[in-house]
C-alpha positions as CSV (number, residue, x, y, z in Angstrom):
1,M,-5.9,-58.0,-31.2
2,P,-8.5,-58.9,-33.9
3,N,-11.2,-58.3,-31.3
4,L,-9.8,-54.9,-30.5
5,V,-9.6,-53.9,-34.1
6,A,-13.2,-55.0,-34.7
7,E,-14.3,-53.1,-31.6
8,L,-12.6,-49.9,-32.7
9,N,-14.0,-50.2,-36.2
10,A,-17.5,-50.7,-34.7
11,Q,-17.2,-47.7,-32.4
12,W,-15.9,-45.4,-35.3
13,H,-18.8,-46.6,-37.5
14,R,-21.4,-45.9,-34.9
15,L,-20.0,-42.4,-34.3
16,A,-19.8,-41.8,-38.0
17,V,-23.4,-42.7,-38.6
18,D,-24.7,-40.9,-35.5
19,N,-22.8,-37.7,-36.5
20,G,-23.5,-37.7,-40.2
21,I,-19.9,-38.4,-41.3
22,I,-21.1,-40.8,-43.9
23,D,-23.5,-39.2,-46.4
24,A,-26.5,-40.8,-48.1
25,H,-24.3,-42.3,-50.8
26,G,-21.9,-43.8,-48.3
27,V,-19.2,-41.3,-49.0
28,F,-16.9,-39.4,-46.6
29,L,-13.5,-37.8,-46.4
30,I,-10.4,-39.2,-44.8
31,D,-6.9,-37.9,-44.1
32,I,-4.7,-40.8,-44.9
33,A,-1.5,-38.8,-45.0
34,G,-1.5,-38.1,-41.3
35,A,0.8,-35.2,-41.8
36,G,-1.3,-32.3,-40.8
37,T,0.2,-29.6,-38.5
38,D,-1.1,-26.6,-36.8
39,C,-0.3,-24.5,-39.8
40,T,-1.1,-26.8,-42.8
41,P,-4.5,-28.2,-43.8
42,R,-5.0,-31.9,-43.9
43,R,-5.0,-33.8,-47.2
44,W,-8.5,-35.1,-47.6
45,T,-9.4,-38.1,-49.8
46,R,-12.9,-38.9,-50.9
47,V,-13.8,-42.6,-50.1
48,R,-16.6,-45.1,-49.7
49,L,-16.5,-48.2,-47.5
50,T,-16.4,-51.6,-49.1
51,D,-17.7,-54.9,-47.7
52,R,-14.3,-55.7,-46.2
53,W,-13.3,-52.3,-44.8
54,D,-10.8,-52.1,-41.9
55,L,-9.8,-48.6,-40.9
56,A,-8.5,-49.4,-37.4
57,G,-6.4,-52.3,-38.7
58,V,-4.5,-50.5,-41.5
59,L,-4.4,-46.8,-40.6
60,G,-1.7,-46.6,-38.0
61,E,1.7,-48.0,-37.1
62,R,0.2,-51.3,-36.3
63,P,-3.3,-52.9,-36.0
64,G,-5.2,-51.6,-33.0
65,Q,-3.2,-48.4,-32.8
66,P,-5.0,-46.3,-35.4
67,E,-4.2,-42.7,-36.4
68,F,-6.7,-41.1,-38.9
69,V,-9.2,-38.3,-39.2
70,T,-12.6,-38.5,-41.0
71,L,-14.8,-35.6,-42.2
72,S,-18.3,-35.3,-43.5
73,T,-18.5,-34.2,-47.2
74,D,-20.1,-30.9,-46.2
75,G,-17.2,-30.2,-43.9
76,T,-19.3,-29.7,-40.8
77,T,-18.4,-32.8,-38.7
78,L,-15.2,-34.5,-37.9
79,I,-14.1,-37.7,-36.1
80,G,-10.4,-38.1,-35.1
81,V,-9.0,-41.4,-34.0
82,T,-5.6,-41.4,-32.2
83,T,-3.5,-43.6,-30.0
84,E,-1.7,-42.4,-26.8
85,E,0.3,-45.0,-25.0
86,D,-2.2,-47.9,-24.4
87,E,-5.4,-45.9,-25.0
88,V,-7.3,-45.2,-28.2
89,W,-9.3,-42.0,-28.4
90,L,-12.2,-41.3,-30.7
91,I,-13.0,-37.6,-30.7
92,A,-16.0,-36.2,-32.5
93,L,-16.5,-32.5,-33.3
94,D,-19.5,-30.9,-34.9
95,R,-20.2,-27.3,-36.1
96,L,-16.7,-27.1,-37.6
97,P,-17.3,-24.0,-39.7
98,E,-18.6,-22.2,-36.6
99,R,-15.8,-23.4,-34.5
100,H,-13.3,-22.4,-37.1
101,E,-14.8,-18.9,-37.3
102,E,-14.8,-18.6,-33.5
103,A,-11.2,-19.7,-33.3
104,A,-10.2,-17.2,-36.0
105,Q,-12.0,-14.4,-34.2
106,A,-10.3,-15.3,-30.9
107,A,-6.9,-15.4,-32.5
108,A,-7.4,-12.0,-34.2
109,Q,-7.8,-10.3,-30.9
110,E,-4.4,-9.0,-29.7
111,T,-3.4,-6.2,-27.4
112,P,-0.2,-4.2,-27.8
113,E,1.2,-6.0,-24.8
114,Q,0.4,-9.4,-26.3
115,Q,2.0,-8.3,-29.6
116,A,5.2,-7.3,-27.9
117,A,5.3,-10.5,-25.8
118,A,4.8,-12.6,-29.0
119,W,7.9,-11.1,-30.6
120,V,9.9,-11.7,-27.5
121,S,8.8,-15.3,-27.3
122,L,10.0,-16.0,-30.8
123,L,13.6,-15.8,-29.8
124,Q,13.4,-17.5,-26.4
125,G,14.4,-21.0,-25.7
126,L,16.7,-23.3,-27.6
127,G,16.1,-21.5,-30.9
128,P,14.8,-22.6,-34.2
129,S,15.8,-25.9,-35.9
130,T,18.3,-26.0,-38.7
131,R,15.5,-26.3,-41.3
132,V,13.6,-23.3,-39.8
133,R,16.8,-21.2,-39.9
134,E,17.2,-22.0,-43.6
135,M,13.6,-20.9,-44.2
136,W,14.1,-17.7,-42.2
137,A,17.1,-16.8,-44.3
138,H,15.1,-17.3,-47.6
139,G,12.1,-15.4,-46.3
140,L,14.1,-12.4,-44.9
141,A,16.1,-12.2,-48.2
142,R,12.8,-11.6,-50.0
143,N,11.2,-9.4,-47.3
144,P,11.1,-5.8,-48.4
145,A,11.1,-4.8,-44.7
146,T,14.6,-6.2,-44.2
147,P,16.8,-3.1,-44.0
148,D,19.6,-2.8,-46.5
149,A,22.1,-2.5,-43.6
150,L,21.2,-6.0,-42.5
151,R,21.0,-7.7,-45.9
152,A,24.8,-8.4,-46.1
153,G,24.3,-10.8,-43.2
154,L,22.2,-13.0,-45.5
155,L,25.0,-13.6,-48.0
156,G,25.8,-17.3,-48.2
157,L,22.6,-18.1,-46.4
158,S,20.0,-17.5,-49.2
159,H,20.4,-17.5,-52.9
160,F,17.2,-15.3,-53.2
161,L,19.1,-12.3,-51.9
162,L,21.3,-11.8,-55.0
163,W,18.4,-11.7,-57.5
164,R,17.0,-8.4,-56.4
165,P,18.8,-5.1,-57.0
166,L,21.1,-4.5,-54.0
167,P,22.7,-1.4,-52.7
168,T,26.4,-0.9,-53.4
169,S,27.4,-1.8,-49.9
170,V,25.8,-5.3,-50.1
171,V,27.2,-5.9,-53.5
172,E,30.6,-4.9,-52.2
173,A,30.3,-7.4,-49.4
174,A,29.4,-10.1,-51.9
175,V,32.4,-9.3,-54.1
176,T,34.7,-10.0,-51.2
177,H,32.7,-12.9,-49.7
178,P,34.7,-16.0,-48.9
179,D,32.1,-18.4,-50.4
180,W,32.7,-19.0,-54.1
181,K,29.0,-19.8,-54.6
182,V,28.1,-16.3,-53.4
183,R,30.6,-14.7,-55.8
184,G,29.6,-16.9,-58.7
185,L,25.8,-16.2,-58.2
186,L,26.5,-12.5,-57.8
187,A,28.1,-12.5,-61.3
188,E,25.3,-14.5,-62.7
189,V,22.2,-12.7,-61.5
190,Q,22.8,-9.4,-59.6
191,P,21.6,-6.4,-61.6
192,N,23.6,-3.7,-59.8
193,I,27.3,-4.4,-60.3
194,T,29.5,-1.4,-61.3
195,P,32.4,-1.7,-63.7
196,E,34.8,-1.3,-60.8
197,Q,33.1,-4.1,-58.8
198,W,33.2,-6.4,-61.9
199,A,36.9,-5.7,-62.1
200,R,37.6,-6.5,-58.5
201,L,35.3,-9.5,-58.5
202,I,37.3,-11.1,-61.4
203,L,40.8,-9.9,-60.7
204,R,40.9,-11.0,-57.0
205,E,40.1,-14.6,-57.9
206,Q,43.2,-16.8,-57.4
207,D,41.6,-19.8,-59.0
208,A,41.9,-19.7,-62.8
209,Q,38.7,-21.7,-63.3
210,H,36.8,-19.2,-61.2
211,R,38.2,-16.3,-63.2
212,R,37.2,-18.0,-66.4
213,I,33.6,-18.5,-65.1
214,L,33.3,-14.9,-63.9
215,T,34.7,-13.5,-67.1
216,M,32.4,-15.7,-69.2
217,L,29.4,-14.4,-67.1
218,A,30.5,-10.8,-67.6
219,A,30.7,-11.4,-71.4
220,N,27.3,-13.1,-71.5
221,R,25.8,-10.2,-69.6
222,R,27.6,-7.6,-71.8
223,A,29.1,-6.1,-68.7
224,E,31.6,-3.2,-68.8
225,L,34.9,-3.4,-66.9
226,T,37.6,-0.8,-66.2
227,E,40.4,-0.1,-68.6
228,T,42.9,-1.5,-66.0
229,A,41.0,-4.7,-65.7
230,Y,40.9,-5.2,-69.5
231,E,44.7,-4.8,-69.7
232,R,45.4,-7.2,-66.8
233,L,43.0,-9.8,-68.1
234,V,44.5,-9.8,-71.6
235,A,47.7,-10.8,-69.9
236,D,46.1,-13.4,-67.7
237,P,48.3,-16.6,-67.4
238,S,45.3,-18.8,-68.2
239,A,44.4,-19.3,-71.8
240,A,40.9,-20.3,-70.8
241,V,40.5,-16.9,-69.2
242,R,41.9,-15.0,-72.1
243,E,39.5,-16.9,-74.4
244,E,36.6,-15.4,-72.5
245,V,38.2,-12.0,-72.3
246,A,38.1,-11.8,-76.1
247,R,34.3,-12.0,-75.8
248,L,34.0,-9.0,-73.6
249,P,32.0,-6.4,-75.6
250,G,33.8,-3.4,-74.0
251,L,37.3,-4.7,-74.7
252,P,39.2,-2.0,-76.6
253,P,40.1,-2.9,-80.2
254,R,43.8,-2.5,-79.5
255,L,43.6,-5.2,-76.8
256,L,41.4,-7.4,-79.0
257,I,44.1,-7.2,-81.7
258,V,46.7,-8.4,-79.2
259,L,44.6,-11.5,-78.4
260,A,44.2,-12.3,-82.2
261,T,48.0,-13.1,-82.1
262,D,47.8,-15.0,-78.8
263,A,49.9,-18.2,-78.4
264,A,46.8,-20.3,-77.6
265,P,44.7,-21.3,-80.6
266,S,41.5,-21.1,-78.5
267,V,42.2,-17.5,-77.8
268,R,43.0,-16.6,-81.4
269,A,39.7,-18.2,-82.5
270,S,37.7,-16.3,-79.9
271,A,39.5,-13.0,-80.9
272,A,38.8,-13.5,-84.6
273,R,36.1,-10.9,-84.2
274,A,38.9,-8.3,-84.2
275,W,38.9,-8.8,-88.0
276,P,37.6,-5.3,-88.9
277,H,40.6,-3.8,-86.9
278,L,43.3,-6.1,-88.3
279,E,45.9,-5.2,-90.9
280,E,46.2,-7.5,-93.9
281,P,49.2,-9.5,-92.7
282,A,47.4,-10.3,-89.4
283,R,44.3,-11.4,-91.4
284,I,46.4,-13.7,-93.7
285,A,48.0,-15.2,-90.6
286,L,44.6,-16.2,-89.2
287,L,43.5,-17.6,-92.5
288,D,46.6,-19.7,-92.7
289,D,46.6,-20.6,-89.0
290,P,47.6,-24.3,-88.3
291,D,44.6,-24.7,-86.0
292,S,41.4,-25.6,-87.9
293,K,39.1,-23.8,-85.4
294,V,41.1,-20.5,-85.9
295,R,40.9,-20.9,-89.7
296,T,37.2,-21.5,-89.5
297,E,36.6,-18.3,-87.4
298,A,38.8,-16.3,-89.8
299,L,37.0,-17.7,-92.8
300,L,33.7,-16.7,-91.3
301,Q,35.0,-13.2,-91.0
302,H,36.7,-13.1,-94.3
303,H,33.6,-14.2,-96.2
304,Q,31.4,-11.5,-94.8
305,D,32.8,-9.5,-97.7
306,H,34.4,-12.1,-100.1
307,P,32.1,-14.8,-101.5
308,L,32.7,-18.3,-100.2
309,S,33.4,-20.9,-102.9
310,R,32.1,-24.5,-102.8
311,S,35.7,-25.8,-102.8
312,V,36.7,-23.8,-99.7
313,F,33.4,-24.7,-98.0
314,D,34.0,-28.5,-98.6
315,S,37.7,-28.5,-97.8
316,E,37.4,-26.6,-94.5
317,E,34.3,-28.6,-93.5
318,L,32.4,-25.5,-92.7
319,N,29.0,-25.9,-91.0
320,D,25.6,-24.3,-91.1
321,R,26.9,-21.1,-89.5
322,A,28.8,-20.3,-92.6
323,I,25.8,-21.1,-94.8
324,T,23.7,-18.6,-92.8
325,T,26.1,-15.8,-92.3
326,C,28.6,-15.7,-95.2
327,R,28.4,-14.3,-98.7
328,L,28.3,-17.3,-101.0
329,E,29.4,-17.8,-104.5
330,R,26.5,-18.5,-106.9
331,A,27.5,-22.1,-107.4
332,L,27.7,-22.9,-103.7
333,A,24.3,-21.2,-103.1
334,E,22.6,-23.1,-105.9
335,H,24.2,-26.4,-104.6
336,L,22.8,-25.7,-101.1
337,A,19.4,-24.7,-102.4
338,H,19.0,-28.1,-103.9
339,H,20.7,-30.0,-101.1
340,D,19.1,-33.3,-99.9
341,D,19.4,-32.2,-96.3
342,P,16.5,-29.9,-95.3
343,A,18.7,-28.5,-92.5
344,R,21.1,-27.2,-95.1
345,R,18.3,-25.6,-97.1
346,R,16.9,-24.1,-93.9
347,A,20.2,-22.6,-92.9
348,L,20.5,-21.1,-96.4
349,A,17.0,-19.6,-96.1
350,G,18.3,-17.4,-93.3
351,N,21.2,-16.0,-95.2
352,P,20.8,-12.2,-95.6
353,H,22.8,-12.2,-98.8
354,L,20.7,-14.8,-100.7
355,A,19.8,-13.9,-104.3
356,P,16.2,-13.1,-104.9
357,D,15.6,-16.0,-107.3
358,L,16.9,-18.5,-104.7
359,V,14.6,-16.9,-102.1
360,V,11.7,-17.5,-104.5
361,L,12.9,-21.1,-105.0
362,L,13.1,-21.8,-101.2
363,A,9.7,-20.2,-100.6
364,Q,8.3,-23.2,-102.6
365,D,10.4,-25.8,-100.8
366,L,8.8,-29.1,-100.0
367,D,9.9,-28.8,-96.4
368,E,7.7,-26.6,-94.2
369,S,10.5,-25.5,-91.9
370,V,12.5,-24.2,-94.9
371,R,9.4,-22.2,-96.1
372,F,8.9,-20.9,-92.6
373,E,12.5,-19.6,-92.3
374,I,12.1,-17.9,-95.7
375,S,8.8,-16.3,-94.5
376,R,10.7,-14.5,-91.7
377,R,13.1,-12.6,-94.0
378,P,13.1,-8.8,-93.9
379,D,13.7,-8.4,-97.7
380,L,10.3,-9.9,-98.6
381,T,7.4,-7.8,-99.7
382,E,4.3,-8.5,-97.7
383,E,2.7,-9.8,-100.9
384,Q,5.6,-12.3,-101.2
385,R,5.3,-13.3,-97.6
386,A,1.6,-13.9,-97.9
387,G,2.2,-16.2,-100.8
388,I,4.4,-18.6,-98.8
389,D,2.5,-21.7,-97.5
390,I,3.4,-22.1,-93.8
391,D,1.7,-24.0,-91.0
392,F,2.0,-21.6,-88.1
393,T,1.0,-23.1,-84.8
394,P,-0.4,-20.4,-82.5
395,H,1.2,-22.1,-79.4
396,T,4.7,-22.1,-80.9
397,R,7.2,-20.0,-78.8
398,C,8.9,-17.5,-81.1
399,N,11.1,-14.6,-80.2
400,P,10.3,-11.2,-81.8
401,L,12.1,-10.7,-85.2
402,D,15.1,-8.5,-84.7
403,W,14.6,-6.6,-87.9
404,V,11.0,-5.7,-86.9
405,V,12.2,-4.6,-83.4
406,A,14.7,-2.3,-85.1
407,L,11.8,-0.6,-86.9
408,H,9.7,0.0,-83.8
409,A,10.3,3.8,-83.9
410,D,9.2,4.0,-87.5
411,P,5.4,4.7,-87.6
412,D,5.1,3.9,-91.4
413,A,6.9,0.6,-91.1
414,M,4.7,-0.3,-88.1
415,R,1.6,0.4,-90.2
416,R,2.8,-1.7,-93.0
417,L,4.0,-4.6,-90.9
418,A,0.9,-4.6,-88.6
419,A,-1.1,-5.6,-91.8
420,S,1.2,-8.5,-92.5
421,S,-0.3,-11.9,-93.0
422,H,2.4,-13.5,-90.9
423,P,1.5,-13.8,-87.2
424,L,5.1,-13.6,-86.1
425,V,5.6,-10.3,-87.9
426,R,2.5,-8.9,-86.2
427,R,3.5,-10.3,-82.8
428,S,6.9,-8.5,-83.3
429,V,5.1,-5.3,-84.0
430,A,3.0,-5.7,-80.9
431,R,6.2,-5.7,-78.7
432,A,6.7,-2.0,-79.4
433,R,6.6,0.3,-76.4
434,H,4.5,2.9,-78.4
435,L,2.5,2.5,-81.6
436,P,0.4,4.9,-83.7
437,P,-3.3,4.8,-82.7
438,D,-4.5,3.1,-85.9
439,V,-1.9,0.3,-85.5
440,V,-3.0,-0.2,-81.9
441,E,-6.6,-0.4,-83.0
442,R,-5.8,-3.0,-85.7
443,L,-3.6,-5.2,-83.4
444,A,-6.1,-5.0,-80.6
445,Q,-8.6,-6.8,-82.8
446,D,-6.1,-9.3,-84.3
447,E,-7.3,-12.8,-84.8
448,D,-4.1,-14.2,-83.2
449,R,-4.8,-13.6,-79.5
450,V,-1.0,-13.8,-78.8
451,V,-0.7,-10.6,-80.7
452,Q,-3.2,-9.1,-78.3
453,L,-1.3,-10.6,-75.4
454,F,2.0,-9.1,-76.5
455,L,0.3,-5.7,-77.0
456,A,-1.1,-5.9,-73.5
457,E,2.4,-6.8,-72.1
458,S,4.6,-4.4,-74.0
459,C,2.7,-1.5,-75.5
460,D,1.8,1.3,-73.2
461,D,-0.9,2.4,-75.8
462,A,-3.0,-0.8,-75.5
463,P,-6.7,0.0,-75.1
464,A,-8.7,-0.8,-72.0
465,D,-11.3,-3.1,-73.6
466,M,-8.6,-5.3,-75.1
467,L,-6.8,-5.5,-71.8
468,L,-10.0,-6.7,-70.1
469,R,-10.4,-9.4,-72.8
470,V,-6.8,-10.6,-72.3
471,W,-7.3,-10.6,-68.6
472,Q,-10.1,-13.2,-68.9
473,W,-7.7,-15.9,-70.2
474,W,-4.1,-14.8,-69.3
475,T,-2.7,-15.0,-65.7
476,G,0.7,-13.5,-66.3
477,S,4.2,-14.6,-67.3
478,L,7.6,-14.6,-65.6
479,S,8.7,-11.7,-67.9
480,Y,5.6,-9.6,-67.4
481,P,4.0,-11.0,-64.2
482,D,1.6,-8.1,-63.5
483,R,0.3,-7.5,-67.0
484,P,-2.3,-6.9,-68.1
485,R,-3.7,-5.8,-64.7
486,S,-0.8,-3.4,-64.0
487,H,-1.1,-1.7,-67.4
488,P,-1.7,2.0,-67.1
489,H,-4.8,1.7,-69.3
490,F,-6.3,-1.2,-67.4
491,P,-9.7,0.0,-66.1
492,R,-10.1,0.8,-62.4
493,C,-13.5,2.4,-62.2
494,G,-16.8,0.7,-63.1
495,L,-15.5,-2.7,-62.0
496,L,-18.1,-3.2,-59.3
497,R,-20.5,-4.4,-62.0
498,Y,-18.4,-7.6,-62.1
499,A,-18.9,-8.5,-58.5
500,D,-21.4,-11.2,-59.4
501,D,-19.9,-12.2,-62.7
502,L,-19.9,-16.0,-63.3
503,N,-16.3,-15.7,-64.5
504,P,-14.0,-15.6,-61.4
505,R,-11.3,-13.8,-63.4
506,M,-13.8,-10.9,-63.8
507,R,-15.4,-11.2,-60.4
508,Q,-12.3,-10.5,-58.5
509,L,-11.7,-7.3,-60.4
510,A,-14.5,-5.7,-58.4
511,L,-12.1,-5.2,-55.5
512,D,-9.9,-2.9,-57.7
513,D,-12.8,-0.4,-58.1
514,P,-12.2,2.6,-55.8
515,A,-15.8,2.3,-54.7
516,S,-15.4,-1.3,-53.5
517,T,-15.8,-1.9,-49.7
518,A,-14.3,-3.9,-46.9
519,E,-17.6,-5.9,-46.9
520,L,-16.9,-7.0,-50.4
521,V,-13.4,-8.1,-49.4
522,E,-15.0,-10.2,-46.7
523,R,-17.5,-11.7,-49.0
524,F,-14.8,-12.6,-51.6
525,S,-12.7,-14.2,-48.8
526,R,-15.5,-16.8,-48.7
527,D,-15.9,-17.2,-52.4
528,S,-16.2,-20.7,-53.9
529,N,-13.3,-20.0,-56.3
530,E,-9.8,-20.1,-55.0
531,E,-8.5,-17.3,-57.3
532,V,-11.1,-14.9,-55.9
533,R,-10.2,-15.9,-52.4
534,H,-6.6,-15.3,-53.2
535,R,-7.4,-11.8,-54.4
536,A,-9.2,-11.1,-51.2
537,A,-6.2,-12.5,-49.2
538,T,-4.0,-9.9,-50.8
539,D,-6.3,-7.0,-50.0
540,P,-5.2,-4.8,-47.1
541,R,-8.8,-4.3,-46.0
542,L,-9.2,-8.0,-45.1
543,T,-10.0,-8.3,-41.4
544,P,-7.4,-10.0,-39.1
545,A,-9.9,-12.8,-38.4
546,S,-10.4,-13.6,-42.0
547,A,-6.7,-13.5,-42.6
548,V,-6.4,-16.1,-39.8
549,R,-9.2,-18.1,-41.3
550,L,-7.6,-18.2,-44.7
551,L,-4.5,-19.8,-43.3
552,D,-6.5,-23.1,-43.4
553,D,-7.7,-22.6,-47.0
554,P,-7.4,-25.9,-49.0
555,H,-5.4,-24.1,-51.7
556,E,-1.7,-23.3,-51.0
557,R,-1.7,-20.1,-53.0
558,V,-4.4,-18.7,-50.8
559,R,-2.7,-19.8,-47.7
560,R,0.6,-18.3,-48.7
561,A,-1.1,-14.9,-49.4
562,A,-2.8,-15.1,-46.0
563,E,0.6,-15.8,-44.3
564,R,1.9,-12.5,-45.7
565,H,-1.2,-10.4,-44.9
566,P,-0.1,-7.3,-42.9
567,R,-3.1,-7.6,-40.5
568,L,-2.2,-11.0,-39.1
569,P,-1.7,-10.8,-35.3
570,A,1.9,-11.1,-34.1
571,R,1.1,-14.3,-32.1
572,V,-0.1,-16.0,-35.4
573,V,3.0,-14.8,-37.3
574,V,5.2,-16.2,-34.6
575,R,3.4,-19.5,-34.8
576,L,3.9,-19.6,-38.5
577,L,7.6,-18.7,-38.1
578,R,8.2,-21.8,-36.0
579,D,6.7,-24.2,-38.5
580,T,8.8,-25.6,-41.3
581,D,5.9,-25.6,-43.7
582,T,5.2,-21.8,-43.2
583,A,8.5,-20.3,-41.9
584,E,9.8,-19.1,-45.2
585,T,6.6,-17.2,-46.2
586,A,6.1,-15.9,-42.6
587,A,9.7,-14.5,-42.7
588,Q,8.5,-12.2,-45.5
589,H,5.8,-10.7,-43.3
590,P,5.9,-6.9,-43.4
591,S,5.1,-6.5,-39.7
592,I,8.2,-8.1,-38.3
593,P,10.0,-5.3,-36.3
594,V,13.5,-4.4,-37.5
595,P,15.0,-5.3,-34.1
596,V,13.4,-8.8,-34.4
597,I,14.8,-9.1,-37.9
598,A,18.2,-8.3,-36.6
599,Q,17.9,-11.0,-33.8
600,M,16.6,-13.5,-36.3
601,L,19.7,-12.9,-38.4
602,Q,21.8,-13.6,-35.4
603,K,20.0,-16.8,-34.8
604,I,20.5,-18.1,-38.4
605,Q,24.3,-17.3,-38.6
606,P,26.4,-20.5,-38.8
607,P,28.2,-21.3,-35.6
608,A,31.6,-19.7,-35.1
609,G,34.4,-21.8,-36.6
610,I,32.4,-23.2,-39.4
611,A,33.8,-21.7,-42.6
612,S,31.9,-21.0,-45.8
613,G,32.8,-22.9,-48.9
614,A,35.7,-21.4,-50.7
């Protein structure tokens, strides 16, 4: 065996030297994963031989049975070593780019008869593996070409289905679906659920825990239910359900009042928000409730109007929520303003009823987080806000200030706040859908580039030059995935001047110019930058041959875009649909005929007799 290993190493080395696999520095590429398929590129590793190298002895199941592929650093020549039964094969290929191009050109040629035959072949034989069926389900759920009439057949097979807005008929099928996971996810993520469907979804649940979860999700999503559903849920036998019912924003006050006198303390606590609608005896009953949680919730409501004393605060062991939301007696407020715990002072800083002199005191607090909380208050003048020493980190994630958002329709307020020294105030202004021209001009030049980003994402009045600047460094967020490029003011004409720009972010924009050509698409499909190639892979003008060629791109993002390209030949799409690495993306392909989609759905249905999870 040692002689065989040595001989194989010697033969590989001779071929590698003769064919230029090893460059002048002794470097070459090797696929050590050995996991390449027809549809996925190999994983190349850059290596250099040492004095004690031994490829044939270590790359394979056992010494003398090697399995590896080596490639020249310029990508032009390859040597593959493989073992079949008792024979070892060393295969050398040169002119790889040319061969690759020729193969792509050949694969792109397809007659109508070959196309029809390809779709027929997809569903012949034993059928796809379990894993491929799963991938088909996920892909078809995300495929816009899947008819709504067929989408109900994907319920329980892909969680992706329920995230997109669905027609009433599919939502109805999900409401009555036997699998609890389907019903639960429907309540959690589906945008199109009517009040009647919410009512049926919750009321038909026999399991109290499931009803509780569905009601909780309805409350979290501020969903509306029917009057009948509210009445039935208020009388639900499960206290856990009634506790969530009290949180429903559309619950009529008369029913919320009923829950405020419920036998279960947890329900009474949840229903304490009925306070504005309660008569005095009912309020006193909640304040004197034997359950501490109920008393706490009642006190929080009571002290919205009646100042909270220090004795009550201490005796009831109230927390920071009371400090932030309640009216406080002067003695308690002063005590908290000088409290040793910065968390207490920070909670006080957010209290909307805080006296002006205590606001000034906390604005000079030794703790930066306390000062920052004070700096966010709506009752400050901008001069006061500018005088607070804060250390604002540009990368800190901060939600827009509610009080600024409430003023978005007030042009004068937006002018005043756009000049604020506080970046968070300006960021909150930039989230407005529309702003006066002078405010837009100011924010478009803001020194905080997140202000510019928010303006690009949210404001329809953002200027074109700023949108281009943001484009150079921002690739999109989950909330605004297409901005700034999808902004109505984003330039479309005159972008060809960027075709040779050194910045690939700008270079790819040339394809958005109406004057761009198919030839430029082809050129960009061979660009050195993967982001430019990805843009080319999404362009409908890309030739079928180039779409096939990009299926072997070293970057997954480019490959995935190519797998969905509408000009891919059917034979190639079918090959992708059979491979576990590509089946999910290929199932999103727009060219799959509707009859084929219907047959694919039949193939991925679970065998008869296997019930879904209840």
